NURODREN-427610 format. One record per atom (N, C-alpha, C): atom name; y, z, x negated; residue number from 1; residue in three letters. Coordinates in steps of 0.1 Angstrom, whole numbers, plus 2048, in hexadecimal, padded with zeros to 3 digits. Example, Ala and Ser with C-alpha at 12.3 -4.5 7.8 and 13.67 -1.06 7.14 Angstrom:
2
R,atom,py,pz,px,seq,type
R,N,7C7,84E,77C,1,ala
R,CA,7D3,84E,785,1,ala
R,C,7DF,84E,77C,1,ala
R,N,7EA,847,780,2,ser
R,CA,7F5,847,777,2,ser
R,C,800,84F,77F,2,ser
END
This chain:
204
R,atom,py,pz,px,seq,type
R,N,340,64E,978,1,met
R,CA,333,64F,972,1,met
R,C,333,65A,967,1,met
R,N,33E,65A,960,2,lys
R,CA,340,665,955,2,lys
R,C,340,672,95C,2,lys
R,N,348,674,967,3,asn
R,CA,348,681,96E,3,asn
R,C,33B,685,973,3,asn
R,N,333,67B,978,4,phe
R,CA,326,67D,97E,4,phe
R,C,31D,683,973,4,phe
R,N,31D,67C,967,5,cys
R,CA,315,681,95C,5,cys
R,C,319,68F,957,5,cys
R,N,326,691,957,6,ser
R,CA,32A,69F,953,6,ser
R,C,326,6A9,95D,6,ser
R,N,326,6A5,96A,7,gly
R,CA,321,6AF,974,7,gly
R,C,312,6B2,973,7,gly
R,N,30A,6A8,96F,8,leu
R,CA,2FC,6AA,96D,8,leu
R,C,2FA,6B3,961,8,leu
R,N,302,6B1,957,9,phe
R,CA,300,6B9,94B,9,phe
R,C,303,6C7,94D,9,phe
R,N,30E,6CA,955,10,ile
R,CA,312,6D8,959,10,ile
R,C,307,6DE,961,10,ile
R,N,302,6D6,96B,11,leu
R,CA,2F7,6DB,973,11,leu
R,C,2EB,6DF,96B,11,leu
R,N,2E7,6D7,961,12,ala
R,CA,2DC,6D9,959,12,ala
R,C,2DE,6E6,951,12,ala
R,N,2EA,6E8,94C,13,leu
R,CA,2ED,6F5,945,13,leu
R,C,2EB,701,94E,13,leu
R,N,2F0,6FF,95A,14,phe
R,CA,2F0,70A,964,14,phe
R,C,2E1,70E,967,14,phe
R,N,2D9,703,96A,15,leu
R,CA,2CB,706,96D,15,leu
R,C,2C4,70D,962,15,leu
R,N,2C7,708,955,16,gln
R,CA,2C1,70E,94A,16,gln
R,C,2C5,71D,948,16,gln
R,N,2D1,720,94A,17,ala
R,CA,2D6,72E,949,17,ala
R,C,2D0,736,954,17,ala
R,N,2CE,730,960,18,ser
R,CA,2C8,737,96B,18,ser
R,C,2BA,73B,968,18,ser
R,N,2B3,731,962,19,ala
R,CA,2A5,734,95E,19,ala
R,C,2A3,73F,954,19,ala
R,N,2AC,73F,94A,20,val
R,CA,2AC,74A,940,20,val
R,C,2AF,758,947,20,val
R,N,2B9,758,950,21,phe
R,CA,2BC,764,957,21,phe
R,C,2B0,769,95F,21,phe
R,N,2A9,760,966,22,ala
R,CA,29E,763,96E,22,ala
R,C,293,76A,966,22,ala
R,N,291,766,95A,23,gln
R,CA,287,76B,951,23,gln
R,C,28B,77A,94D,23,gln
R,N,298,77D,94D,24,lys
R,CA,29C,78A,94A,24,lys
R,C,29C,794,956,24,lys
R,N,29A,78F,962,25,lys
R,CA,29A,797,96D,25,lys
R,C,28E,7A0,96E,25,lys
R,N,290,7AD,96E,26,ile
R,CA,285,7B6,96D,26,ile
R,C,283,7BD,97A,26,ile
R,N,276,7BE,97E,27,tyr
R,CA,273,7C6,98B,27,tyr
R,C,276,7D4,989,27,tyr
R,N,27D,7DA,993,28,met
R,CA,280,7E8,994,28,met
R,C,27D,7EE,9A2,28,met
R,N,275,7F8,9A3,29,ser
R,CA,271,7FE,9AF,29,ser
R,C,27C,806,9B5,29,ser
R,N,27F,805,9C2,30,asp
R,CA,289,80D,9C9,30,asp
R,C,285,81C,9C8,30,asp
R,N,278,81E,9CA,31,ala
R,CA,273,82C,9CA,31,ala
R,C,275,833,9BC,31,ala
R,N,272,82B,9B2,32,val
R,CA,274,830,9A4,32,val
R,C,283,833,9A2,32,val
R,N,28C,82A,9A6,33,ile
R,CA,29A,82B,9A4,33,ile
R,C,29F,838,9AB,33,ile
R,N,29A,83A,9B7,34,arg
R,CA,29E,847,9BF,34,arg
R,C,29A,853,9B7,34,arg
R,N,28D,853,9B2,35,thr
R,CA,289,85E,9AA,35,thr
R,C,291,861,99E,35,thr
R,N,295,856,997,36,ala
R,CA,29E,857,98B,36,ala
R,C,2AB,85C,98F,36,ala
R,N,2B1,858,99A,37,asp
R,CA,2BE,85D,99F,37,asp
R,C,2BD,86C,9A1,37,asp
R,N,2B2,871,9A5,38,gln
R,CA,2B1,880,9A8,38,gln
R,C,2B2,888,99C,38,gln
R,N,2AF,882,990,39,ile
R,CA,2B0,88A,984,39,ile
R,C,2BC,884,97B,39,ile
R,N,2C4,87C,981,40,asp
R,CA,2D0,876,97A,40,asp
R,C,2CC,86E,96E,40,asp
R,N,2C1,866,970,41,phe
R,CA,2BD,85D,966,41,phe
R,C,2C1,84F,96A,41,phe
R,N,2C9,849,961,42,ala
R,CA,2CF,83B,964,42,ala
R,C,2C4,831,962,42,ala
R,N,2BB,82F,96C,43,tyr
R,CA,2B0,827,96B,43,tyr
R,C,2B4,818,969,43,tyr
R,N,2BC,813,971,44,lys
R,CA,2C0,804,971,44,lys
R,C,2C6,801,963,44,lys
R,N,2D0,809,95F,45,ser
R,CA,2D7,806,953,45,ser
R,C,2CE,808,946,45,ser
R,N,2C4,811,947,46,thr
R,CA,2BB,813,93C,46,thr
R,C,2B1,807,93B,46,thr
R,N,2AD,802,947,47,val
R,CA,2A4,7F6,947,47,val
R,C,2AC,7EA,941,47,val
R,N,2B9,7E9,944,48,lys
R,CA,2C1,7DE,93F,48,lys
R,C,2C2,7DF,930,48,lys
R,N,2C4,7EB,92B,49,lys
R,CA,2C5,7ED,91C,49,lys
R,C,2B8,7EA,915,49,lys
R,N,2AD,7EE,91C,50,ala
R,CA,29F,7EB,916,50,ala
R,C,29D,7DC,915,50,ala
R,N,2A1,7D5,91F,51,val
R,CA,2A0,7C6,91F,51,val
R,C,2A8,7C0,913,51,val
R,N,2B3,7C7,910,52,ala
R,CA,2BC,7C3,905,52,ala
R,C,2B7,7C8,8F8,52,ala
R,N,2AB,7CC,8F7,53,lys
R,CA,2A4,7D0,8EA,53,lys
R,C,2A9,7DE,8E5,53,lys
R,N,2AD,7E7,8EE,54,asp
R,CA,2B1,7F4,8EA,54,asp
R,C,2A5,7FD,8E9,54,asp
R,N,2A1,800,8DD,55,gly
R,CA,294,808,8DB,55,gly
R,C,295,816,8E2,55,gly
R,N,2A1,81C,8E1,56,gln
R,CA,2A2,829,8E7,56,gln
R,C,2A1,829,8F6,56,gln
R,N,2A5,81E,8FC,57,ala
R,CA,2A4,81C,90B,57,ala
R,C,295,81B,90F,57,ala
R,N,28E,814,907,58,ile
R,CA,27F,812,909,58,ile
R,C,278,81F,909,58,ile
R,N,27C,827,8FF,59,ile
R,CA,276,835,8FE,59,ile
R,C,279,83D,90A,59,ile
R,N,286,83D,90E,60,lys
R,CA,28A,845,919,60,lys
R,C,282,841,926,60,lys
R,N,280,834,928,61,leu
R,CA,279,82F,934,61,leu
R,C,26A,834,934,61,leu
R,N,264,834,928,62,ile
R,CA,256,839,928,62,ile
R,C,256,848,929,62,ile
R,N,25F,84F,923,63,glu
R,CA,25F,85E,925,63,glu
R,C,262,861,934,63,glu
R,N,26A,859,93A,64,phe
R,CA,26D,85C,948,64,phe
R,C,261,85B,951,64,phe
R,N,257,853,94C,65,ser
R,CA,24B,851,954,65,ser
R,C,243,85E,955,65,ser
R,N,246,868,94D,66,arg
R,CA,23F,875,94E,66,arg
R,C,240,87B,95B,66,arg
R,N,24B,879,962,67,ile
R,CA,24D,880,96F,67,ile
R,C,248,878,97B,67,ile
R,N,243,86C,978,68,leu
R,CA,23F,863,983,68,leu
R,C,22F,865,985,68,leu
R,N,22B,862,991,69,asp
R,CA,21D,862,994,69,asp
R,C,21A,858,99F,69,asp
R,N,20E,856,9A2,70,gly
R,CA,20A,84D,9AD,70,gly
R,C,210,83F,9AD,70,gly
R,N,215,83A,9B8,71,val
R,CA,21A,82D,9B9,71,val
R,C,226,82B,9B0,71,val
R,N,22F,835,9B0,72,glu
R,CA,23B,834,9A7,72,glu
R,C,238,832,999,72,glu
R,N,22D,839,994,73,ala
R,CA,229,837,986,73,ala
R,C,225,829,983,73,ala
R,N,21D,823,98C,74,val
R,CA,218,815,98B,74,val
R,C,224,80B,98B,74,val
R,N,22D,80E,995,75,glu
R,CA,239,805,996,75,glu
R,C,242,805,98A,75,glu
R,N,243,811,984,76,his
R,CA,24B,812,978,76,his
R,C,244,80B,96C,76,his
R,N,237,80C,96C,77,ala
R,CA,22F,805,962,77,ala
R,C,231,7F6,963,77,ala
R,N,232,7F1,96F,78,arg
R,CA,234,7E3,971,78,arg
R,C,242,7DF,96B,78,arg
R,N,24C,7E8,96D,79,thr
R,CA,259,7E5,966,79,thr
R,C,257,7E5,957,79,thr
R,N,250,7EE,952,80,met
R,CA,24E,7EE,943,80,met
R,C,247,7E2,93E,80,met
R,N,23D,7DD,946,81,leu
R,CA,236,7D1,942,81,leu
R,C,240,7C5,941,81,leu
R,N,249,7C4,94B,82,glu
R,CA,252,7B9,94B,82,glu
R,C,25C,7BA,940,82,glu
R,N,25F,7C6,93C,83,ile
R,CA,269,7C8,931,83,ile
R,C,263,7C3,924,83,ile
R,N,256,7C3,921,84,ile
R,CA,250,7BF,915,84,ile
R,C,254,7B1,910,84,ile
R,N,251,7A7,918,85,pro
R,CA,255,799,914,85,pro
R,C,264,797,914,85,pro
R,N,26C,79F,91C,86,ala
R,CA,27A,79D,91C,86,ala
R,C,280,7A3,90F,86,ala
R,N,27C,7AF,90B,87,ala
R,CA,281,7B5,8FF,87,ala
R,C,27A,7B1,8F2,87,ala
R,N,26F,7AB,8F4,88,thr
R,CA,265,7A6,8E9,88,thr
R,C,25B,7B1,8E6,88,thr
R,N,24F,7AC,8E3,89,asp
R,CA,244,7B4,8E0,89,asp
R,C,247,7BD,8D4,89,asp
R,N,24D,7B8,8CA,90,lys
R,CA,250,7C0,8BE,90,lys
R,C,259,7CB,8C1,90,lys
R,N,264,7C8,8C8,91,thr
R,CA,26E,7D3,8CB,91,thr
R,C,267,7DE,8D3,91,thr
R,N,25F,7DB,8DC,92,val
R,CA,258,7E6,8E4,92,val
R,C,24F,7EE,8DB,92,val
R,N,247,7E7,8D3,93,ala
R,CA,23D,7ED,8CB,93,ala
R,C,244,7F7,8C1,93,ala
R,N,24E,7F2,8BB,94,val
R,CA,256,7FA,8B1,94,val
R,C,25C,807,8B8,94,val
R,N,261,805,8C4,95,ala
R,CA,267,810,8CB,95,ala
R,C,25D,81B,8CE,95,ala
R,N,251,817,8D3,96,ile
R,CA,248,821,8D8,96,ile
R,C,23E,826,8CE,96,ile
R,N,23E,822,8C2,97,gln
R,CA,234,826,8B8,97,gln
R,C,234,835,8B5,97,gln
R,N,240,83C,8B7,98,ser
R,CA,241,84A,8B4,98,ser
R,C,23D,853,8C0,98,ser
R,N,23A,84D,8CB,99,leu
R,CA,236,855,8D7,99,leu
R,C,229,85C,8D5,99,leu
R,N,226,866,8DD,100,ser
R,CA,21A,86E,8DB,100,ser
R,C,20E,865,8E0,100,ser
R,N,202,867,8DA,101,pro
R,CA,1F6,85F,8DE,101,pro
R,C,1F3,860,8ED,101,pro
R,N,1F5,86C,8F2,102,lys
R,CA,1F2,86E,901,102,lys
R,C,1FC,866,909,102,lys
R,N,208,866,906,103,leu
R,CA,212,85E,90E,103,leu
R,C,20F,84F,90D,103,leu
R,N,20B,84B,901,104,lys
R,CA,208,83D,8FF,104,lys
R,C,1FC,839,908,104,lys
R,N,1F2,841,908,105,lys
R,CA,1E6,83E,910,105,lys
R,C,1E9,83E,91F,105,lys
R,N,1F1,847,924,106,val
R,CA,1F5,848,932,106,val
R,C,1FD,83B,935,106,val
R,N,206,837,92C,107,thr
R,CA,20E,82B,92E,107,thr
R,C,206,81F,92F,107,thr
R,N,1FC,81E,926,108,leu
R,CA,1F3,812,926,108,leu
R,C,1EB,811,933,108,leu
R,N,1E5,81D,937,109,asp
R,CA,1DD,81D,943,109,asp
R,C,1E5,819,94F,109,asp
R,N,1F1,81D,950,110,arg
R,CA,1FA,81A,95C,110,arg
R,C,1FD,80B,95B,110,arg
R,N,200,806,94F,111,met
R,CA,203,7F7,94E,111,met
R,C,1F7,7EF,953,111,met
R,N,1EB,7F3,94F,112,leu
R,CA,1DF,7EC,953,112,leu
R,C,1DE,7EC,962,112,leu
R,N,1E1,7F7,968,113,gly
R,CA,1E0,7F8,977,113,gly
R,C,1EB,7F0,97D,113,gly
R,N,1F7,7EF,977,114,ala
R,CA,202,7E7,97D,114,ala
R,C,1FF,7D8,97C,114,ala
R,N,1F7,7D4,973,115,gln
R,CA,1F4,7C6,971,115,gln
R,C,1EE,7C0,97E,115,gln
R,N,1E8,7C8,986,116,lys
R,CA,1E1,7C3,992,116,lys
R,C,1EB,7BF,99D,116,lys
R,N,1F7,7C5,99D,117,asn
R,CA,201,7C2,9A7,117,asn
R,C,20C,7B9,9A2,117,asn
R,N,20D,7B6,995,118,ile
R,CA,218,7AF,990,118,ile
R,C,217,7A0,994,118,ile
R,N,223,79A,997,119,lys
R,CA,223,78C,99C,119,lys
R,C,223,782,990,119,lys
R,N,228,786,985,120,asn
R,CA,228,77C,979,120,asn
R,C,21A,77B,974,120,asn
R,N,214,76F,976,121,glu
R,CA,207,76C,972,121,glu
R,C,205,76E,963,121,glu
R,N,20F,76B,95B,122,ala
R,CA,20D,76C,94C,122,ala
R,C,20B,77B,948,122,ala
R,N,211,784,950,123,leu
R,CA,210,792,94D,123,leu
R,C,203,798,952,123,leu
R,N,1FC,791,95A,124,lys
R,CA,1EF,795,95E,124,lys
R,C,1E4,793,954,124,lys
R,N,1E7,78B,94A,125,lys
R,CA,1DD,789,93F,125,lys
R,C,1DC,795,937,125,lys
R,N,1D1,797,92F,126,pro
R,CA,1D0,7A2,926,126,pro
R,C,1DC,7A5,91E,126,pro
R,N,1E1,7B1,91D,127,ile
R,CA,1ED,7B4,916,127,ile
R,C,1EB,7B1,907,127,ile
R,N,1DF,7B3,902,128,lys
R,CA,1DE,7B0,8F4,128,lys
R,C,1E0,7A1,8F0,128,lys
R,N,1DF,798,8FA,129,asn
R,CA,1E1,78A,8F8,129,asn
R,C,1F0,786,8F7,129,asn
R,N,1F9,78D,8FF,130,trp
R,CA,207,789,8FF,130,trp
R,C,210,793,8FA,130,trp
R,N,20B,79F,8F7,131,ala
R,CA,213,7AA,8F0,131,ala
R,C,209,7B2,8E7,131,ala
R,N,204,7AB,8DD,132,pro
R,CA,1FB,7B2,8D4,132,pro
R,C,200,7BE,8CC,132,pro
R,N,20D,7BE,8C9,133,leu
R,CA,212,7C9,8C1,133,leu
R,C,213,7D6,8CB,133,leu
R,N,218,7D3,8D7,134,thr
R,CA,219,7DE,8E0,134,thr
R,C,20B,7E3,8E4,134,thr
R,N,202,7DA,8E5,135,trp
R,CA,1F4,7DE,8E9,135,trp
R,C,1EE,7E7,8DE,135,trp
R,N,1F0,7E3,8D1,136,glu
R,CA,1EB,7EB,8C6,136,glu
R,C,1F2,7F9,8C6,136,glu
R,N,1FF,7F9,8C8,137,thr
R,CA,206,806,8C7,137,thr
R,C,202,80F,8D3,137,thr
R,N,200,80A,8DF,138,leu
R,CA,1FC,812,8EA,138,leu
R,C,1EE,817,8E8,138,leu
R,N,1E6,810,8E1,139,asn
R,CA,1D9,815,8DD,139,asn
R,C,1D9,81F,8D1,139,asn
R,N,1E5,823,8CE,140,asn
R,CA,1E7,82C,8C3,140,asn
R,C,1E2,828,8B5,140,asn
R,N,1E3,81B,8B3,141,arg
R,CA,1DF,815,8A6,141,arg
R,C,1EC,812,89E,141,arg
R,N,1EB,812,891,142,pro
R,CA,1F7,810,888,142,pro
R,C,1FD,803,88B,142,pro
R,N,20B,803,88B,143,leu
R,CA,212,7F6,88E,143,leu
R,C,213,7EE,881,143,leu
R,N,20D,7E3,881,144,val
R,CA,20D,7DA,876,144,val
R,C,216,7CE,879,144,val
R,N,221,7CC,871,145,leu
R,CA,22B,7C2,873,145,leu
R,C,229,7B7,868,145,leu
R,N,22E,7AB,86A,146,asn
R,CA,22C,7A1,861,146,asn
R,C,236,7A2,854,146,asn
R,N,242,7A7,857,147,asp
R,CA,24B,7A8,84C,147,asp
R,C,250,7B7,84B,147,asp
R,N,249,7BF,843,148,pro
R,CA,24C,7CD,843,148,pro
R,C,25A,7D0,83F,148,pro
R,N,260,7C9,836,149,ala
R,CA,26D,7CC,831,149,ala
R,C,278,7CA,83C,149,ala
R,N,278,7BF,842,150,ser
R,CA,282,7BC,84D,150,ser
R,C,27E,7C4,859,150,ser
R,N,271,7C6,85C,151,asp
R,CA,26E,7CD,868,151,asp
R,C,270,7DC,867,151,asp
R,N,270,7E1,85B,152,gln
R,CA,274,7F0,859,152,gln
R,C,282,7F2,85D,152,gln
R,N,28B,7E8,85A,153,lys
R,CA,299,7E9,85E,153,lys
R,C,29A,7EA,86D,153,lys
R,N,292,7E2,874,154,met
R,CA,292,7E2,882,154,met
R,C,28D,7EF,888,154,met
R,N,283,7F5,881,155,ile
R,CA,27D,802,886,155,ile
R,C,288,80D,884,155,ile
R,N,28F,80D,879,156,asp
R,CA,29A,816,876,156,asp
R,C,2A5,815,880,156,asp
R,N,2A9,808,883,157,arg
R,CA,2B4,805,88D,157,arg
R,C,2B0,80A,89B,157,arg
R,N,2A4,806,89F,158,asp
R,CA,2A1,809,8AD,158,asp
R,C,29E,818,8B0,158,asp
R,N,29B,81F,8A5,159,asn
R,CA,297,82D,8A7,159,asn
R,C,2A3,836,8A3,159,asn
R,N,2AE,830,8A0,160,thr
R,CA,2BA,838,89C,160,thr
R,C,2BF,840,8A9,160,thr
R,N,2C0,84D,8A8,161,pro
R,CA,2C6,855,8B4,161,pro
R,C,2D4,850,8B7,161,pro
R,N,2D7,850,8C4,162,thr
R,CA,2E4,84C,8C8,162,thr
R,C,2EB,858,8CE,162,thr
R,N,2EB,864,8C8,163,ala
R,CA,2F1,870,8CD,163,ala
R,C,300,86F,8CD,163,ala
R,N,306,868,8C4,164,gly
R,CA,314,868,8C3,164,gly
R,C,319,861,8B6,164,gly
R,N,326,861,8B3,165,pro
R,CA,32B,85B,8A7,165,pro
R,C,326,861,89B,165,pro
R,N,323,859,891,166,lys
R,CA,31D,85F,884,166,lys
R,C,326,869,87E,166,lys
R,N,334,867,87F,167,glu
R,CA,33D,870,878,167,glu
R,C,33D,87E,87E,167,glu
R,N,338,87F,88A,168,asn
R,CA,337,88C,891,168,asn
R,C,32B,894,88E,168,asn
R,N,321,88E,887,169,met
R,CA,315,894,884,169,met
R,C,315,899,876,169,met
R,N,311,8A6,873,170,pro
R,CA,310,8AB,866,170,pro
R,C,306,8A3,85E,170,pro
R,N,309,8A0,851,171,glu
R,CA,300,898,849,171,glu
R,C,2FC,8A0,83D,171,glu
R,N,2EF,8A1,83B,172,gln
R,CA,2E9,8A9,830,172,gln
R,C,2E5,89F,825,172,gln
R,N,2EA,8A1,819,173,gln
R,CA,2E6,898,80E,173,gln
R,C,2DA,89E,807,173,gln
R,N,2D0,896,804,174,trp
R,CA,2C3,89A,7FE,174,trp
R,C,2C0,891,7F2,174,trp
R,N,2BB,897,7E7,175,asp
R,CA,2B6,890,7DC,175,asp
R,C,2A7,890,7DD,175,asp
R,N,2A2,884,7DF,176,glu
R,CA,293,882,7E1,176,glu
R,C,28B,883,7D5,176,glu
R,N,291,882,7C9,177,ser
R,CA,28A,883,7BC,177,ser
R,C,285,891,7B9,177,ser
R,N,277,892,7B8,178,pro
R,CA,272,8A0,7B5,178,pro
R,C,278,8A6,7A9,178,pro
R,N,27B,89E,79F,179,ala
R,CA,280,8A4,792,179,ala
R,C,28E,8A9,794,179,ala
R,N,295,8A4,79D,180,lys
R,CA,2A3,8A7,79F,180,lys
R,C,2A6,8AF,7AC,180,lys
R,N,29B,8B3,7B2,181,ala
R,CA,29C,8BA,7BF,181,ala
R,C,2A5,8C7,7BD,181,ala
R,N,2AE,8C9,7C6,182,lys
R,CA,2B7,8D5,7C5,182,lys
R,C,2B2,8E0,7CF,182,lys
R,N,2B1,8EC,7CA,183,lys
R,CA,2AD,8F7,7D3,183,lys
R,C,2BA,8FD,7D9,183,lys
R,N,2B9,903,7E4,184,pro
R,CA,2C5,909,7EA,184,pro
R,C,2C9,915,7E2,184,pro
R,N,2D7,917,7E1,185,ala
R,CA,2DC,922,7D9,185,ala
R,C,2D8,92F,7DF,185,ala
R,N,2D4,938,7D6,186,thr
R,CA,2D0,945,7DA,186,thr
R,C,2DD,94D,7DC,186,thr
R,N,2DB,958,7E4,187,pro
R,CA,2E7,961,7E7,187,pro
R,C,2EE,965,7DB,187,pro
R,N,2FB,964,7DA,188,gly
R,CA,303,968,7CF,188,gly
R,C,304,95E,7C4,188,gly
R,N,2FE,952,7C6,189,gln
R,CA,2FE,948,7BC,189,gln
R,C,307,93C,7C1,189,gln
R,N,310,937,7BA,190,thr
R,CA,318,92C,7BE,190,thr
R,C,312,91F,7BA,190,thr
R,N,30F,916,7C3,191,pro
R,CA,309,909,7C0,191,pro
R,C,313,901,7B7,191,pro
R,N,30D,8FA,7AD,192,asn
R,CA,315,8F1,7A5,192,asn
R,C,310,8E3,7A5,192,asn
R,N,313,8DB,79B,193,ser
R,CA,30F,8CD,79B,193,ser
R,C,300,8CC,797,193,ser
R,N,2F9,8D6,796,194,gly
R,CA,2EB,8D5,792,194,gly
R,C,2E8,8DA,784,194,gly
R,N,2F2,8DE,77D,195,gln
R,CA,2F0,8E4,770,195,gln
R,C,2EC,8F3,771,195,gln
R,N,2E3,8F8,769,196,pro
R,CA,2E0,906,76A,196,pro
R,C,2EC,90F,767,196,pro
R,N,2ED,91A,76E,197,ala
R,CA,2F8,923,76C,197,ala
R,C,2F8,92A,75F,197,ala
R,N,303,92B,758,198,lys
R,CA,304,931,74B,198,lys
R,C,307,940,74D,198,lys
R,N,2FF,948,747,199,his
R,CA,301,956,747,199,his
R,C,30C,95A,73E,199,his
R,N,317,960,744,200,gln
R,CA,322,964,73B,200,gln
R,C,320,973,737,200,gln
R,N,323,976,72B,201,lys
R,CA,322,984,726,201,lys
R,C,32F,98B,729,201,lys
R,N,32E,997,72C,202,gly
R,CA,339,99F,730,202,gly
R,C,344,9A0,725,202,gly
R,N,350,99E,728,203,gly
R,CA,35B,99F,71F,203,gly
R,C,35E,992,718,203,gly
R,N,357,988,71A,204,his
R,CA,359,97B,713,204,his
R,C,35D,970,71D,204,his
END
């Protein structure tokens, strides 16, 4: 009896995990994947990163849509629609807020077209109902978050370039205070700690 109950418990955990995995499964068009392969764009892995809330991956996928048209554009838009609930509305909205107004409009128009063929009934409902932040951002309206302090950290994190290790990138130090702003050294002048240079008289 105890083994039987243990078996049911394990089965329940398995079914629950399977359900969660199924929710993360994102539609990807074979035609779009082939087009991505032609330009050496890792479409599948980028979609996977986007689902894992990688803001840069979300941006790359939307920018990739520039080269798509016709059926492929709509199929890619379907993929982007399914990414929104998987990555969360806030993550997508934060990632795309810096895109150009034109690209936002094209993305929104294609998503609206893709809703007609999507199988998930929940995603057929108006986007503003289930992804209000993304909807507002795609309509080129300011992104308003509930907790500006914590959400600003999220914005900074998700929009941080991933070009390489920080130590390999030159870092410029700036003093943002107007009263203490430092001007670049003029030719022939040696920068110092910020104190004005003392004029020395000849022979002394």
